[in-house]
N, C-alpha and C positions, 0 to 999 in steps of 0.2 A: 522414522522421519518426524521431526518436530519443528513447528514454526510458531514463534512467539512474538506477537506484536506488542508494542509499547509506545508511549508518547502521546496518547490521546488525552483529552481533557476539555475543559470549558474555555472558550476564547470568544472575545467580542468580534462582531462583524468588522472586517478589514484587517483582522489580526492574522498571525501566522502560527503554525505548529510544524514540528518535524516528527514523523512517525518512524519507528524502527521495526524491523522484522529480523529476529535472530533465528538462524536456521541451523539444524543439526541432523545427523543421521543419514546424510547423503552427500554426494560430491557437489557442493553448492556452486562451485565455479563452472560446472558443466550444464547448469540448468537455467533456462529462461524463467524469469520470475515476474509475478504480477501483483498489483494491488487491485482490490475490488471493494465495493461498499454496498451496504444494504440497510435500508430503512425498514423497520418492522411493518409487515403487511405489503411490502413491495418486493419485486425481484432483485436479486443481487446484480449489480452492474459493474462492468469493467471500468477501471479508473486509469491504469497505466501499466505498461509492460517494459521490461528491459532484457536485452539479450545476455547471453552467458558471460561475456566479458565486458558488457556495458557499452558497447559501441553503437548500439541501436536501441532507440526508445520509441514508444508510441503512447498516445494519450487519448482519452475520451474528449470529444469536442467541448464538453461542459467544463473541463479543467485545463484545457490547453492554454498555455501562457501564464497560468497561475501556479500549477503544481510541477514539481521536478522530481523524477524518479532517479535514483542512483544506487550503487552497490559498492561494497568493499569486500572483494573476494578473500582477502587476507583475514578478515574478521567474520566471514560467513554471515554478513548482515546486509540487508537491503533497507533503503530509506525512501521516505516520501516527504519532500518539503512542500508545504502547502501555504501559499500566500494569498492575500486578499480574500480571506474566507468570507463566505456568505451563509446565512441561515440554511440555504439549500444544500450546503455541504455537510450539514448535520447528519451523521450516520455512524454505523459501526464499520470500521475499516478492517479488511482482512488481507493477509498475504497468502499467496497461492502459487503452487507449482505443479507440474505434471511429470511424473516419473514412470516410465514404461507404461503409459496409458492410464495411469491411476492419478486422480486429482487429490492433492493434499491441501488442507486449509488450516490456518491458525484459528484461535478462538476469537480473535478480533479485539480491537480497541475502540472505545467510544469517543467520537469527536462531537462536541456540542458547540454550535456557534450561536450565541445569543447575547443580547445586551442586558 
């Protein structure tokens, strides 16, 4: 199982970014997928989740209305569109899935929101 995040970078407050998570080594279309984030020294927190075929999504209250999670099962890829970014969104963003009770994580992509 491999999860590889990309798309992070430096963005100004109010700006936007789109993160991608490329998945391999498992049947992507059968798995619920998640985005989480972590600031050094703090616990990793849930950001958003999406069902296996994308028909159901849920979000942390802190990002609801600003972030959109999506997936393309034909490309084995999940996305996170982030709008109206604030400095509080600065974090390392990870994609995550659970397969047969085991958690899998990517290495993360850093998002820095700063002027």
